[in-house]
Structures are given as C-alpha cells and as structure tokens.
DSSP file (Angstrom, degrees, kcal/mol; ACC not computed):
  #  RESIDUE AA STRUCTURE BP1 BP2  ACC     N-H-->O    O-->H-N    N-H-->O    O-->H-N    TCO  KAPPA ALPHA  PHI   PSI    X-CA   Y-CA   Z-CA
    1    1 A X              0   0    0      0, 0.0     2,-0.5     0, 0.0    54,-0.2   0.000 360.0 360.0 360.0 121.1    0.0    0.0    0.0
    2    2 A X        +     0   0    0     52,-3.2     3,-0.5     1,-0.1     4,-0.1  -0.756 360.0 156.2-122.1  84.1    1.5    3.2   -1.1
    3    3 A X    >   +     0   0    0     -2,-0.5     3,-0.7     1,-0.2    -1,-0.1   0.155  36.1 115.4 -93.5  19.2   -0.7    6.0    0.1
    4    4 A X  T 3  S+     0   0    0      1,-0.3    -1,-0.2    50,-0.1    50,-0.0   0.811  87.7  33.0 -61.6 -29.0    2.0    8.7    0.1
    5    5 A X  T 3  S+     0   0    0     -3,-0.5     2,-0.6    49,-0.1    -1,-0.3   0.452 100.1  93.3-105.3  -1.7    0.2   10.6   -2.7
    6    6 A X    <   +     0   0    0     -3,-0.7     2,-0.3    48,-0.1    83,-0.0  -0.816  52.3 151.0 -91.3 123.3   -3.3    9.7   -1.6
    7    7 A X    >   -     0   0    0     -2,-0.6     3,-2.3    81,-0.0    79,-0.2  -0.977  53.4 -73.2-147.3 158.8   -4.8   12.4    0.7
    8    8 A X  T 3  S+     0   0    0     -2,-0.3    79,-0.2     1,-0.3     3,-0.1  -0.264 117.5  35.6 -52.9 136.3   -8.1   13.8    1.6
    9    9 A X  T 3  S+     0   0    0     77,-3.0    -1,-0.3     1,-0.4     2,-0.1   0.098  83.9 122.2 103.3 -21.3   -9.4   16.0   -1.3
   10   10 A X    <   -     0   0    0     -3,-2.3    76,-3.0    76,-0.1    -1,-0.4  -0.470  43.5-172.9 -72.0 149.9   -8.0   13.9   -4.1
   11   11 A X  E     -A   85   0A   0     74,-0.2     2,-0.3    -2,-0.1    74,-0.2  -0.928  22.7-158.0-144.3 162.6  -10.7   12.7   -6.5
   12   12 A X  E     -A   84   0A   0     72,-2.1    72,-2.5    -2,-0.3     2,-0.4  -0.956  11.2-152.4-136.9 156.7  -11.5   10.6   -9.4
   13   13 A X  E     -A   83   0A   0     -2,-0.3     2,-0.4    70,-0.2    70,-0.2  -0.995   6.8-171.4-134.5 139.7  -14.3   10.7  -12.0
   14   14 A X  E     -A   82   0A   0     68,-2.4    68,-3.3    -2,-0.4     2,-0.4  -0.998   7.0-160.0-129.7 130.1  -15.9    8.0  -14.0
   15   15 A X  E     +A   81   0A   0     -2,-0.4     2,-0.3    66,-0.2    66,-0.2  -0.901  20.5 163.4-109.3 139.4  -18.4    8.6  -16.8
   16   16 A X  E     -A   80   0A   0     64,-2.4    64,-2.9    -2,-0.4     2,-0.4  -0.970  35.6-114.1-150.3 164.5  -20.8    5.9  -18.0
   17   17 A X  E     -A   79   0A   0     -2,-0.3     2,-1.4    62,-0.2    62,-0.2  -0.846  28.2-124.9-101.3 135.0  -23.9    5.3  -20.0
   18   18 A X        -     0   0    0     60,-3.1    59,-3.3    -2,-0.4    60,-0.2  -0.670  42.5-177.3 -80.6  96.1  -27.0    4.0  -18.2
   19   19 A X    >   -     0   0    0     -2,-1.4     3,-1.6    57,-0.2     4,-0.2  -0.302  43.6 -89.3 -88.5 176.7  -27.6    0.9  -20.4
   20   20 A X  G >  S+     0   0    0      1,-0.3     3,-1.7     2,-0.2    -1,-0.1   0.851 124.5  59.2 -57.2 -38.8  -30.5   -1.6  -20.1
   21   21 A X  G 3  S+     0   0    0      1,-0.3    -1,-0.3    17,-0.0    -3,-0.1   0.723 102.5  55.2 -65.0 -20.4  -28.6   -3.8  -17.7
   22   22 A X  G <  S+     0   0    0     -3,-1.6    13,-3.1    -5,-0.1    -1,-0.3   0.397  97.9  84.5 -91.7   3.0  -28.3   -0.8  -15.3
   23   23 A X  B <  S-E   34   0B   0     -3,-1.7    11,-0.2    11,-0.3     2,-0.2  -0.668  77.6-112.5-110.1 160.5  -32.1   -0.2  -15.2
   24   24 A X        -     0   0    0      9,-2.3     9,-0.1    -2,-0.2    -2,-0.1  -0.487  19.9-170.5 -79.6 157.3  -35.1   -1.5  -13.3
   25   25 A X    >   +     0   0    0     -2,-0.2     3,-1.7     7,-0.1    -1,-0.1   0.541  65.1  86.3-120.7 -16.9  -37.7   -3.5  -15.1
   26   26 A X  T 3  S+     0   0    0      1,-0.3     3,-0.1     3,-0.1     6,-0.1   0.561  87.0  54.0 -73.2  -7.9  -40.5   -3.9  -12.6
   27   27 A X  T 3  S-     0   0    0      1,-0.3    -1,-0.3     4,-0.2     3,-0.2   0.358 117.3 -99.3-103.7   5.2  -42.2   -0.5  -13.5
   28   28 A X    X   -     0   0    0     -3,-1.7     3,-1.4     1,-0.2    -1,-0.3  -0.174  42.3 -66.6  99.5 166.2  -42.5   -1.3  -17.2
   29   29 A X  G >  S+     0   0    0      1,-0.3     3,-1.0     2,-0.1    -1,-0.2   0.810 127.2  58.2 -62.6 -33.6  -40.6   -0.3  -20.3
   30   30 A X  G 3  S+     0   0    0      1,-0.3    -1,-0.3    -3,-0.2    -2,-0.1   0.607 107.7  48.9 -76.5  -9.3  -41.4    3.4  -20.1
   31   31 A X  G <   +     0   0    0     -3,-1.4     2,-1.2    -6,-0.1    -1,-0.3  -0.214  67.8 146.1-121.6  42.0  -39.9    3.6  -16.6
   32   32 A X    <   +     0   0    0     -3,-1.0    44,-1.8    -9,-0.1     2,-0.3  -0.695  28.3 160.9 -78.7  99.4  -36.6    1.9  -17.2
   33   33 A X  B     -F   75   0C   0     -2,-1.2    -9,-2.3    42,-0.2    42,-0.2  -0.821  49.4 -70.2-123.5 161.1  -34.5    4.0  -14.8
   34   34 A X  B     -E   23   0B   0     40,-2.4     2,-0.3    -2,-0.3   -11,-0.3  -0.249  53.1-131.6 -52.5 121.8  -31.1    3.6  -13.1
   35   35 A X     >  -     0   0    0    -13,-3.1     4,-2.2     1,-0.1     3,-0.3  -0.588   7.0-131.2 -81.1 137.3  -31.4    0.9  -10.5
   36   36 A X  H  > S+     0   0    0     -2,-0.3     4,-2.6     1,-0.2     5,-0.2   0.895 106.0  53.8 -57.2 -44.4  -30.1    1.6   -7.0
   37   37 A X  H  > S+     0   0    0      1,-0.2     4,-2.1     2,-0.2    -1,-0.2   0.895 111.1  46.5 -59.8 -37.0  -28.1   -1.7   -6.8
   38   38 A X  H  > S+     0   0    0     -3,-0.3     4,-2.4     2,-0.2    -1,-0.2   0.862 109.8  54.1 -71.5 -35.1  -26.4   -0.9  -10.1
   39   39 A X  H  X S+     0   0    0     -4,-2.2     4,-2.2     2,-0.2    -2,-0.2   0.928 109.1  48.4 -61.0 -45.8  -25.7    2.6   -8.9
   40   40 A X  H  X S+     0   0    0     -4,-2.6     4,-2.8     1,-0.2    -2,-0.2   0.922 110.5  51.7 -60.6 -43.9  -24.0    1.2   -5.8
   41   41 A X  H  X S+     0   0    0     -4,-2.1     4,-2.6     1,-0.2    -2,-0.2   0.907 109.7  49.2 -59.2 -42.8  -22.0   -1.2   -7.9
   42   42 A X  H  X S+     0   0    0     -4,-2.4     4,-2.0     2,-0.2    -1,-0.2   0.872 111.1  49.9 -66.1 -36.8  -20.8    1.7  -10.2
   43   43 A X  H  X S+     0   0    0     -4,-2.2     4,-2.1     2,-0.2    -2,-0.2   0.945 112.6  46.8 -64.4 -48.5  -19.8    3.7   -7.1
   44   44 A X  H  X S+     0   0    0     -4,-2.8     4,-2.8     1,-0.2    -2,-0.2   0.912 112.3  50.0 -60.9 -42.6  -17.9    0.8   -5.6
   45   45 A X  H  X S+     0   0    0     -4,-2.6     4,-2.8     1,-0.2     5,-0.2   0.882 108.3  53.2 -65.2 -38.4  -16.2    0.1   -9.0
   46   46 A X  H  X S+     0   0    0     -4,-2.0     4,-1.7     2,-0.2    -1,-0.2   0.935 113.8  42.1 -60.9 -46.6  -15.1    3.7   -9.4
   47   47 A X  H  X S+     0   0    0     -4,-2.1     4,-2.5     2,-0.2    -2,-0.2   0.900 114.2  51.8 -68.9 -41.1  -13.5    3.8   -5.9
   48   48 A X  H  X S+     0   0    0     -4,-2.8     4,-2.2     1,-0.2    -2,-0.2   0.951 109.2  49.5 -59.3 -50.5  -11.9    0.3   -6.4
   49   49 A X  H  X S+     0   0    0     -4,-2.8     4,-0.6     1,-0.2    -1,-0.2   0.890 112.2  49.0 -58.4 -39.8  -10.4    1.3   -9.7
   50   50 A X  H >< S+     0   0    0     -4,-1.7     3,-1.1    -5,-0.2    -1,-0.2   0.938 111.7  47.3 -64.9 -47.6   -8.9    4.5   -8.2
   51   51 A X  H >< S+     0   0    0     -4,-2.5     3,-2.3     1,-0.3     4,-0.5   0.802  97.0  71.7 -68.0 -28.5   -7.4    2.7   -5.2
   52   52 A X  H >< S+     0   0    0     -4,-2.2     3,-0.9     1,-0.3    -1,-0.3   0.802  88.9  63.6 -57.2 -27.4   -5.9    0.0   -7.3
   53   53 A X  T << S+     0   0    0     -3,-1.1    -1,-0.3    -4,-0.6    -2,-0.2   0.616 105.7  45.0 -72.4 -10.5   -3.4    2.6   -8.6
   54   54 A X  T <  S+     0   0    0     -3,-2.3   -52,-3.2    -4,-0.2    -1,-0.2   0.405  95.5  99.4-109.2  -1.3   -2.0    3.0   -5.0
   55   55 A X    <   -     0   0    0     -3,-0.9     2,-0.1    -4,-0.5     3,-0.1  -0.535  65.1-126.7 -96.9 155.3   -1.8   -0.7   -4.0
   56   56 A X    >   -     0   0    0     -2,-0.2     3,-1.8     1,-0.2    -1,-0.1  -0.453  48.4 -73.5 -86.5 165.6    1.1   -3.1   -3.9
   57   57 A X  T 3  S+     0   0    0      1,-0.3    -1,-0.2    -2,-0.1     3,-0.1  -0.346 122.3  27.5 -58.6 138.3    1.1   -6.5   -5.6
   58   58 A X  T 3  S+     0   0    0      1,-0.3    61,-2.7    -3,-0.1    62,-0.5   0.410 102.1 106.2  87.9  -1.7   -1.1   -9.0   -3.7
   59   59 A X  E <   +B  118   0A   0     -3,-1.8    -1,-0.3    59,-0.2     2,-0.3  -0.773  34.5 155.0-108.9 155.8   -3.4   -6.2   -2.3
   60   60 A X  E     -B  117   0A   0     57,-1.9    57,-3.1    -2,-0.3     2,-0.3  -0.884  33.8-110.5-155.4-175.7   -6.9   -5.2   -3.3
   61   61 A X  E     -B  116   0A   0     -2,-0.3     2,-0.4    55,-0.3    55,-0.2  -0.937  17.4-159.9-127.4 153.7   -9.8   -3.5   -1.6
   62   62 A X  E     -B  115   0A   0     53,-2.1    53,-2.6    -2,-0.3     2,-0.2  -0.960  30.7-105.0-126.7 148.8  -13.2   -4.6   -0.4
   63   63 A X  E     +B  114   0A   0     -2,-0.4    51,-0.2    51,-0.2     3,-0.1  -0.506  35.8 172.1 -71.6 137.8  -16.2   -2.5    0.4
   64   64 A X  E     +     0   0A   0     49,-3.1     2,-0.3     1,-0.4    50,-0.2   0.618  63.2   7.0-118.4 -24.9  -16.9   -2.0    4.1
   65   65 A X  E     -B  113   0A   0     48,-1.4    48,-2.2     2,-0.0    -1,-0.4  -0.974  49.7-174.7-160.6 143.9  -19.8    0.6    4.1
   66   66 A X  E     -B  112   0A   0     -2,-0.3     2,-0.5    46,-0.2    46,-0.2  -0.971   1.4-179.4-140.6 126.6  -22.1    2.4    1.7
   67   67 A X  E     +B  111   0A   0     44,-2.5    44,-1.9    -2,-0.4     2,-0.4  -0.948  22.6 177.4-124.8 107.8  -24.5    5.1    2.8
   68   68 A X  E     -B  110   0A   0     -2,-0.5     2,-0.5    42,-0.2    42,-0.2  -0.867  29.4-164.2-122.7 145.7  -26.4    6.3   -0.3
   69   69 A X  E     -B  109   0A   0     40,-2.8    40,-1.7    -2,-0.4     2,-0.9  -0.947  12.3-164.0-123.1 106.0  -29.2    8.8   -1.1
   70   70 A X  E     +B  108   0A   0     -2,-0.5    38,-0.2    38,-0.2   -34,-0.1  -0.813  23.4 159.4 -93.7 105.1  -30.6    8.0   -4.5
   71   71 A X        +     0   0    0     36,-2.2     2,-0.4    -2,-0.9    37,-0.2   0.480  47.6  51.8-113.1  -5.1  -32.5   11.2   -5.3
   72   72 A X  S    S-     0   0    0     35,-1.7     2,-0.6    33,-0.1    -1,-0.1  -0.991  70.3-126.6-139.0 145.3  -33.0   11.4   -9.0
   73   73 A X        -     0   0    0     -2,-0.4     2,-0.5   -40,-0.1   -38,-0.1  -0.797  23.1-161.4 -91.5 118.4  -34.3    9.1  -11.8
   74   74 A X        -     0   0    0     -2,-0.6   -40,-2.4   -40,-0.2     3,-0.1  -0.888  17.0-131.9-102.4 125.6  -31.9    8.7  -14.6
   75   75 A X  B >   -F   33   0C   0     -2,-0.5     3,-2.2   -42,-0.2   -57,-0.2  -0.361  29.9 -87.5 -78.6 152.6  -33.4    7.4  -17.8
   76   76 A X  T 3  S+     0   0    0    -44,-1.8   -57,-0.2     1,-0.3    -1,-0.1  -0.342 116.6  26.1 -51.3 130.1  -32.2    4.5  -20.0
   77   77 A X  T 3  S+     0   0    0    -59,-3.3    -1,-0.3     1,-0.4     2,-0.1   0.263  92.6 120.5  94.9 -11.1  -29.6    6.0  -22.4
   78   78 A X    <   -     0   0    0     -3,-2.2   -60,-3.1   -60,-0.2    -1,-0.4  -0.491  60.0-124.7 -81.1 156.5  -28.5    8.9  -20.3
   79   79 A X  E     -A   17   0A   0    -62,-0.2    24,-0.6    -2,-0.1     2,-0.3  -0.735  23.4-162.4 -97.9 152.4  -24.9    9.4  -19.2
   80   80 A X  E     -AC  16 102A   0    -64,-2.9   -64,-2.4    -2,-0.3     2,-0.5  -0.939  11.1-144.8-130.8 155.4  -23.9    9.8  -15.6
   81   81 A X  E     -AC  15 101A   0     20,-2.7    20,-2.0    -2,-0.3     2,-0.6  -0.988   9.1-160.5-120.5 125.2  -20.7   11.1  -14.0
   82   82 A X  E     -AC  14 100A   0    -68,-3.3   -68,-2.4    -2,-0.5     2,-0.6  -0.931   8.9-171.6-106.3 115.2  -19.5    9.5  -10.7
   83   83 A X  E     -AC  13  99A   0     16,-2.8    16,-2.1    -2,-0.6     2,-0.5  -0.942   0.4-170.7-110.9 121.4  -17.2   11.8   -8.8
   84   84 A X  E     -AC  12  98A   0    -72,-2.5   -72,-2.1    -2,-0.6     2,-0.5  -0.953   1.2-171.0-115.7 120.1  -15.5   10.1   -5.8
   85   85 A X  E     -AC  11  97A   0     12,-2.9    12,-2.9    -2,-0.5     2,-0.3  -0.941  25.8-121.9-114.1 127.6  -13.5   12.4   -3.4
   86   86 A X  E     + C   0  96A   0    -76,-3.0   -77,-3.0    -2,-0.5    10,-0.3  -0.496  35.4 168.6 -66.4 127.8  -11.3   11.0   -0.6
   87   87 A X  E     +     0   0A   0      8,-3.2     2,-0.3     1,-0.3     9,-0.2   0.649  61.2  14.5-111.7 -25.6  -12.5   12.3    2.7
   88   88 A X  E     - C   0  95A   0      7,-1.6     7,-2.9   -81,-0.1     2,-0.4  -0.984  48.8-167.5-155.8 139.8  -10.6   10.2    5.2
   89   89 A X  E     + C   0  94A   0     -2,-0.3     2,-0.4     5,-0.2     5,-0.2  -0.987  14.6 170.8-126.8 119.7   -7.7    7.7    5.4
   90   90 A X  E >   - C   0  93A   0      3,-2.8     3,-2.3    -2,-0.4     2,-0.4  -0.897  63.0 -62.5-131.7 101.8   -7.4    5.7    8.6
   91   91 A X  T 3  S-     0   0    0     -2,-0.4    -1,-0.0     1,-0.3    24,-0.0  -0.449 122.5 -10.7  61.4-117.4   -4.8    2.9    8.4
   92   92 A X  T 3  S+     0   0    0     -2,-0.4    24,-2.9    -3,-0.1     2,-0.4   0.303 119.4  95.3 -95.4   7.8   -6.0    0.5    5.7
   93   93 A X  E <   -CD  90 115A   0     -3,-2.3    -3,-2.8    22,-0.2     2,-0.4  -0.854  50.7-173.0-106.7 133.1   -9.4    2.2    5.4
   94   94 A X  E     -CD  89 114A   0     20,-2.9    20,-2.7    -2,-0.4     2,-0.4  -0.991   6.2-160.3-127.1 128.4  -10.3    4.9    2.8
   95   95 A X  E     -CD  88 113A   0     -7,-2.9    -8,-3.2    -2,-0.4    -7,-1.6  -0.902   7.4-164.3-111.9 138.2  -13.6    6.8    2.8
   96   96 A X  E     -CD  86 112A   0     16,-3.1    16,-2.1    -2,-0.4     2,-0.5  -0.876  17.1-141.8-117.7 148.6  -15.0    8.6   -0.1
   97   97 A X  E     -CD  85 111A   0    -12,-2.9   -12,-2.9    -2,-0.3     2,-0.4  -0.940  30.5-157.9-101.4 133.6  -17.7   11.3   -0.6
   98   98 A X  E     -CD  84 110A   0     12,-3.2    12,-1.8    -2,-0.5     2,-0.4  -0.917  19.0-176.1-120.8 138.8  -19.6   10.5   -3.8
   99   99 A X  E     -CD  83 109A   0    -16,-2.1   -16,-2.8    -2,-0.4     2,-0.5  -0.998   7.1-168.4-127.8 130.7  -21.7   12.7   -6.1
  100  100 A X  E     +CD  82 108A   0      8,-2.8     7,-3.4    -2,-0.4     8,-1.8  -0.980  10.4 177.2-119.0 126.9  -23.5   11.2   -9.1
  101  101 A X  E     -CD  81 106A   0    -20,-2.0   -20,-2.7    -2,-0.5     5,-0.2  -0.967  12.7-159.1-127.7 143.6  -25.0   13.5  -11.7
  102  102 A X  E     -C   80   0A   0      3,-2.5   -22,-0.2    -2,-0.4     5,-0.0  -0.322  51.9 -74.7-101.8-164.8  -26.8   12.8  -15.0
  103  103 A X  S    S+     0   0    0    -24,-0.6   -23,-0.1     1,-0.2     3,-0.1   0.649 129.1  25.6 -66.5 -14.3  -27.3   15.2  -17.9
  104  104 A X  S    S-     0   0    0      1,-0.3     2,-0.3     0, 0.0    -1,-0.2   0.753 120.9  -8.1-118.5 -40.7  -29.9   17.1  -16.0
  105  105 A X  S    S-     0   0    0    -33,-0.0    -3,-2.5     0, 0.0     2,-0.3  -0.885  78.3 -64.0-153.6 174.6  -29.6   16.8  -12.2
  106  106 A X  E     - D   0 101A   0     -2,-0.3    -5,-0.3    -5,-0.2     3,-0.1  -0.590  41.4-178.4 -68.2 129.6  -28.0   15.4   -9.1
  107  107 A X  E     -     0   0A   0     -7,-3.4   -36,-2.2     1,-0.4   -35,-1.7   0.791  57.1 -10.7-101.4 -39.4  -28.8   11.7   -9.0
  108  108 A X  E     -BD  70 100A   0     -8,-1.8    -8,-2.8   -38,-0.2    -1,-0.4  -0.995  44.5-155.0-160.9 153.1  -27.2   10.5   -5.8
  109  109 A X  E     +BD  69  99A   0    -40,-1.7   -40,-2.8    -2,-0.3     2,-0.3  -0.958  28.3 164.9-125.9 151.4  -24.9   11.3   -2.9
  110  110 A X  E     -BD  68  98A   0    -12,-1.8   -12,-3.2    -2,-0.3     2,-0.4  -0.992  34.7-138.3-158.5 160.1  -23.1    8.7   -0.9
  111  111 A X  E     -BD  67  97A   0    -44,-1.9   -44,-2.5    -2,-0.3     2,-0.4  -0.992  28.8-175.9-119.0 134.9  -20.3    7.9    1.5
  112  112 A X  E     -BD  66  96A   0    -16,-2.1   -16,-3.1    -2,-0.4     2,-0.4  -0.996  10.2-162.4-137.8 130.9  -18.3    4.8    0.7
  113  113 A X  E     -BD  65  95A   0    -48,-2.2   -49,-3.1    -2,-0.4   -48,-1.4  -0.940   6.8-173.8-115.2 134.2  -15.5    3.1    2.7
  114  114 A X  E     -BD  63  94A   0    -20,-2.7   -20,-2.9    -2,-0.4     2,-0.4  -0.936  10.9-149.0-123.0 148.9  -13.1    0.5    1.3
  115  115 A X  E     -BD  62  93A   0    -53,-2.6   -53,-2.1    -2,-0.3     2,-0.3  -0.967  17.6-124.7-121.6 132.2  -10.5   -1.5    3.2
  116  116 A X  E     -B   61   0A   0    -24,-2.9     2,-0.3    -2,-0.4   -55,-0.3  -0.582  35.2-173.9 -74.6 132.3   -7.2   -2.6    1.8
  117  117 A X  E     -B   60   0A   0    -57,-3.1   -57,-1.9    -2,-0.3     2,-0.7  -0.923  32.5-119.9-127.5 152.8   -6.7   -6.4    2.1
  118  118 A X  E  >  -B   59   0A   0     -2,-0.3     4,-2.4   -59,-0.2   -59,-0.2  -0.852  27.9-148.6 -85.4 116.9   -4.0   -8.9    1.5
  119  119 A X  H  > S+     0   0    0    -61,-2.7     4,-2.7    -2,-0.7     5,-0.2   0.874  92.9  51.8 -61.0 -41.4   -5.6  -11.2   -1.1
  120  120 A X  H  > S+     0   0    0    -62,-0.5     4,-2.1     2,-0.2    -1,-0.2   0.914 111.6  46.8 -63.2 -42.8   -3.8  -14.3    0.0
  121  121 A X  H  > S+     0   0    0      2,-0.2     4,-2.2     1,-0.2    -2,-0.2   0.909 113.2  48.8 -66.0 -41.8   -4.8  -13.8    3.6
  122  122 A X  H  X S+     0   0    0     -4,-2.4     4,-2.6     1,-0.2     5,-0.2   0.928 110.2  51.3 -63.3 -44.5   -8.4  -13.1    2.7
  123  123 A X  H  X S+     0   0    0     -4,-2.7     4,-2.6     1,-0.2    -1,-0.2   0.913 109.4  51.1 -58.7 -43.2   -8.5  -16.2    0.5
  124  124 A X  H  X S+     0   0    0     -4,-2.1     4,-2.2     1,-0.2    -1,-0.2   0.909 111.3  47.2 -61.4 -44.0   -7.1  -18.3    3.4
  125  125 A X  H  X S+     0   0    0     -4,-2.2     4,-2.0     2,-0.2    -2,-0.2   0.909 113.1  48.2 -64.6 -42.4   -9.7  -17.0    5.8
  126  126 A X  H  X S+     0   0    0     -4,-2.6     4,-2.5     2,-0.2    -2,-0.2   0.905 111.5  49.6 -66.9 -41.5  -12.6  -17.6    3.3
  127  127 A X  H  X S+     0   0    0     -4,-2.6     4,-2.6    -5,-0.2    -1,-0.2   0.904 110.1  51.2 -63.9 -40.8  -11.4  -21.1    2.5
  128  128 A X  H  X S+     0   0    0     -4,-2.2     4,-2.2    23,-0.2    -1,-0.2   0.898 111.1  48.4 -62.7 -39.7  -11.2  -22.0    6.3
  129  129 A X  H  X S+     0   0    0     -4,-2.0     4,-2.3     2,-0.2    -2,-0.2   0.919 111.7  49.0 -65.9 -43.5  -14.7  -20.7    6.8
  130  130 A X  H  X S+     0   0    0     -4,-2.5     4,-2.6     1,-0.2    -2,-0.2   0.898 111.2  50.2 -63.2 -40.9  -16.0  -22.7    3.8
  131  131 A X  H  X S+     0   0    0     -4,-2.6     4,-2.0     2,-0.2     6,-0.2   0.903 110.3  49.9 -64.7 -41.4  -14.2  -25.9    5.1
  132  132 A X  H  <>S+     0   0    0     -4,-2.2     5,-2.6     2,-0.2     4,-0.3   0.908 112.7  47.1 -63.7 -41.2  -15.8  -25.4    8.6
  133  133 A X  H ><5S+     0   0    0     -4,-2.3     3,-1.2     1,-0.2     5,-0.2   0.917 112.6  48.6 -66.5 -42.7  -19.2  -24.9    7.0
  134  134 A X  H 3<5S+     0   0    0     -4,-2.6    -1,-0.2     1,-0.3    -2,-0.2   0.814 109.1  53.9 -66.5 -30.7  -18.8  -28.0    4.8
  135  135 A X  T 3<5S-     0   0    0     -4,-2.0    -1,-0.3    -5,-0.2    -2,-0.2   0.452 116.3-114.0 -83.8  -0.2  -17.6  -30.1    7.7
  136  136 A X  T < 5S+     0   0    0     -3,-1.2    -3,-0.2    -4,-0.3    -2,-0.1   0.712  74.1 137.3  75.9  19.3  -20.7  -29.2    9.7
  137  137 A X      < +     0   0    0     -5,-2.6     7,-0.5    -6,-0.2     2,-0.5   0.019  44.2  98.4 -87.0  29.7  -18.7  -27.3   12.3
  138  138 A X  E     -G  143   0D   0     -5,-0.2     2,-0.6    -6,-0.2     3,-0.3  -0.973  62.9-150.8-121.9 128.2  -21.3  -24.6   12.2
  139  139 A X  E >  S-G  142   0D   0      3,-1.9     3,-1.6    -2,-0.5    -2,-0.1  -0.879  81.3 -15.5-102.3 121.6  -24.0  -24.3   14.9
  140  140 A X  T 3  S-     0   0    0     -2,-0.6    -1,-0.2     1,-0.3     3,-0.1   0.848 128.4 -56.0  54.5  36.9  -27.2  -22.7   13.7
  141  141 A X  T 3  S+     0   0    0     -3,-0.3     2,-0.4     1,-0.2    -1,-0.3   0.594 118.4 104.8  78.1  10.3  -25.4  -21.4   10.6
  142  142 A X  E <   -G  139   0D   0     -3,-1.6    -3,-1.9    -9,-0.0    -1,-0.2  -0.984  69.7-124.2-130.4 133.7  -22.8  -19.5   12.7
  143  143 A X  E     -G  138   0D   0     -2,-0.4    -5,-0.1    -5,-0.2     2,-0.0  -0.462  36.1-112.0 -66.5 143.2  -19.1  -20.4   13.3
  144  144 A X     >  -     0   0    0     -7,-0.5     4,-2.8    -2,-0.1     5,-0.2  -0.368  31.4-105.7 -68.0 158.9  -18.3  -20.6   17.0
  145  145 A X  H  > S+     0   0    0      1,-0.2     4,-2.6     2,-0.2     5,-0.2   0.877 122.5  50.2 -55.1 -38.7  -16.0  -17.8   18.2
  146  146 A X  H  > S+     0   0    0      2,-0.2     4,-2.1     1,-0.2    -1,-0.2   0.891 111.6  47.7 -69.2 -37.6  -13.0  -20.2   18.4
  147  147 A X  H  > S+     0   0    0      2,-0.2     4,-1.5     1,-0.2    -2,-0.2   0.912 113.4  48.1 -66.7 -42.0  -13.7  -21.4   14.8
  148  148 A X  H  X S+     0   0    0     -4,-2.8     4,-0.6     1,-0.2     3,-0.2   0.927 112.0  49.1 -64.5 -43.7  -14.0  -17.9   13.6
  149  149 A X  H >< S+     0   0    0     -4,-2.6     3,-1.0    -5,-0.2    -1,-0.2   0.888 109.2  52.9 -62.9 -38.6  -10.8  -16.9   15.3
  150  150 A X  H 3< S+     0   0    0     -4,-2.1    -1,-0.2     1,-0.2    -2,-0.2   0.805 104.7  56.2 -66.8 -28.8   -8.9  -19.9   13.9
  151  151 A X  H 3<        0   0    0     -4,-1.5    -1,-0.2     1,-0.2   -23,-0.2   0.621 360.0 360.0 -78.5 -10.7  -10.0  -18.9   10.4
  152  152 A X    <<        0   0    0     -3,-1.0    -1,-0.2    -4,-0.6    -2,-0.2   0.430 360.0 360.0 -90.8 360.0   -8.4  -15.4   10.8
C-alpha cells in the first residue's frame, strides 16, 4: 500500500452510460431508470479502480460501508458522472464522498468506505470458513468464536 500521494481531497471521476442492464424492469418499459443496486455497484467500482493505482502487488480493496441517497431518476440511455473524493484515510481504510449526476440533475450522494486487504490472507480465511461450514462445524449457521478466530 503506497498512500504517500493519496490524501483527503484527491478525487476521481468515471463517466458511463445507463444501459439496459443498469435499469429496473418492474415498473414497465417506459420507466426503465437507473437501479439503485447498479448505482451502488458503479460507485464501488469507481472507488476500487482508483485505489488499485495505490496498492502493492497482492493487495486489493473490499467495500466496508455504503450510505447512499438516490434522489434522481436517470433514464435509460442517459450518461452519468460518478465523482469520488477521498475524505478520510485511517490505516488501511479509505472513505469517499460521492456525487453522481446525470445530464440534468444530481442523481445520488453517498459515502463509501473501502478497506485494503492482502488477497492471499483473505483467501485463506474464506477457505477456512468454507471448510468449517462443509464439515458441519457450524452451529445454527454460525461459526463458533473459536472457529472464527482460527479462520483469521
């Protein structure tokens, strides 16, 4: 992790087109608008791509928190701009303030936190958890504290 040039106030921008896959379908064809889950995915991807430029080999980031206000309906075929500004860096955790705008208005604001992880260590923990679950070492669907600690 090389955050020597990453500081609060630095920002990145991603522009994209709201295609059919990014829209809701349950309100009918005439109301195909940007779906909130896809908006969250686009926000996370924007922040992930930005942070990857600061990471060492074997590192990546995972989302830890998203607080979003989806306030505008963006129509199928419109373009949006996702601007992510770093607001806080605490150890391996980076928090962004997000603004999403379409061609007409503000679409969303959000705060998003990502945590830098060592991919090999994360893979090891996840595999240990999967093995415990497969072996039936889970009581009521939950690892015991000792099993969870051993997987870390």
